[in-house]
C-alpha positions in Angstrom: 53.2 20.1 20.6 50.0 20.2 18.5 49.6 18.4 15.2 46.6 18.7 13.2 45.6 16.6 10.2 42.9 17.8 8.1 41.0 16.5 4.8 40.6 20.1 3.4 38.8 18.8 0.3 40.3 21.4 -2.2 38.9 24.2 -0.2 35.5 23.4 -1.5 34.2 24.4 1.9 35.8 28.2 1.3 35.1 30.8 4.1 34.3 27.8 6.6 38.1 26.3 6.0 39.7 29.6 6.1 38.3 30.9 9.5 39.4 27.6 10.9 43.2 28.3 9.5 43.1 31.6 10.7 42.1 30.5 14.3 44.1 27.5 14.6 47.3 29.1 13.1 48.7 30.7 16.6 48.3 27.4 18.1 49.2 24.6 15.9 52.8 23.5 15.3 52.4 21.0 12.3 49.4 20.8 9.8 48.7 17.6 7.5 46.5 18.3 4.6 44.9 15.8 2.5 43.3 16.8 -1.0 45.5 20.1 -0.7 44.6 21.3 -4.4 42.6 23.9 -5.9 41.6 27.1 -4.1 43.2 25.5 -0.9 46.6 25.8 -2.1 46.6 29.5 -2.3 44.5 29.7 1.0 47.0 27.9 2.9 49.9 29.7 1.6 48.3 33.4 2.3 47.5 32.0 6.0 50.4 30.1 6.9 53.1 31.0 4.6 54.9 33.4 7.2 55.4 31.2 10.2 55.7 28.0 8.5 57.9 26.0 5.9 55.6 24.1 3.2 56.3 20.6 2.3 54.3 19.3 -0.7 53.7 15.8 -2.8 51.7 15.0 -5.4 50.4 11.6 -7.1 48.4 11.1 -9.8 47.0 7.7 -10.4 43.5 8.6 -12.6 41.2 11.7 -12.9 39.2 10.7 -10.0 42.4 9.8 -7.7 44.9 12.7 -7.7 46.7 13.0 -4.0 47.9 16.6 -3.2 49.5 16.1 0.3 50.7 19.1 2.2 52.6 19.2 5.7 53.0 23.0 7.2 55.7 23.0 9.8 56.1 26.0 12.4 59.5 27.5 11.5 60.9 27.2 15.1 61.1 23.3 14.5 63.9 22.3 12.1 63.3 19.6 9.6 65.7 16.9 9.0 64.4 15.2 6.2 61.4 15.0 3.9 60.4 11.9 2.0 57.2 10.8 0.0 56.1 7.3 0.9 54.2 4.6 -0.8 54.4 6.5 -4.3 54.9 3.8 -6.3 51.7 1.6 -5.4 48.8 3.2 -7.1 46.2 1.3 -4.6 47.5 2.5 -1.6 47.5 6.4 -2.0 50.1 8.4 -1.0 52.3 9.5 2.2 53.8 12.5 3.1 56.8 12.3 6.1 58.7 15.0 7.6 61.3 14.2 10.3 61.9 16.9 13.1 65.4 17.2 14.0 65.4 18.4 17.4 62.5 16.5 18.8 63.8 13.3 16.6 59.9 12.9 15.7 58.7 11.8 12.3 55.2 13.0 11.3 53.6 11.2 8.6 50.4 12.7 6.6 48.8 9.8 4.8 46.0 9.7 2.5 44.4 6.3 1.5 42.6 5.1 -1.2 38.7 4.2 -0.8 38.1 2.6 -4.1 37.6 -0.1 -4.7 35.8 -1.4 -1.3 35.8 0.3 1.8 38.0 2.8 3.9 39.8 0.0 5.9 43.1 -0.4 6.1 44.4 -3.4 4.1 47.8 -5.5 4.7 49.2 -3.8 1.7 48.9 -0.5 2.9 49.8 -1.1 6.4 53.2 -2.7 5.0 54.1 0.1 2.8 53.4 3.2 5.2 55.8 1.4 7.7 58.6 1.7 5.4 59.7 5.5 6.5 
């Protein structure tokens, strides 16, 4: 199983991210995207929509902190459960989790908060993310 996680920056790189996804779509089983808003939303649907199922969650904290998470799972995998985690905490980001039934694997896509301070994990974030 191949899982890729990318911050796609709302598709602002345009042709570069499109070309990358088109080249990887036949090889990857699960894509986890952070900042999956704007132009990227339609792009991901047009490239992955036929062979993958899309799971999405969004969290608005402020105009500068909007979290759009996508997980795309190849249709040959059965998804047993989907959850949004760390939704209630405004200063820890957002997580989207899918449980793949046949493998017993849970894939969690987390986009943390870099402000204020640095991008290092904190005990609060680590404690909340482990609650799945």
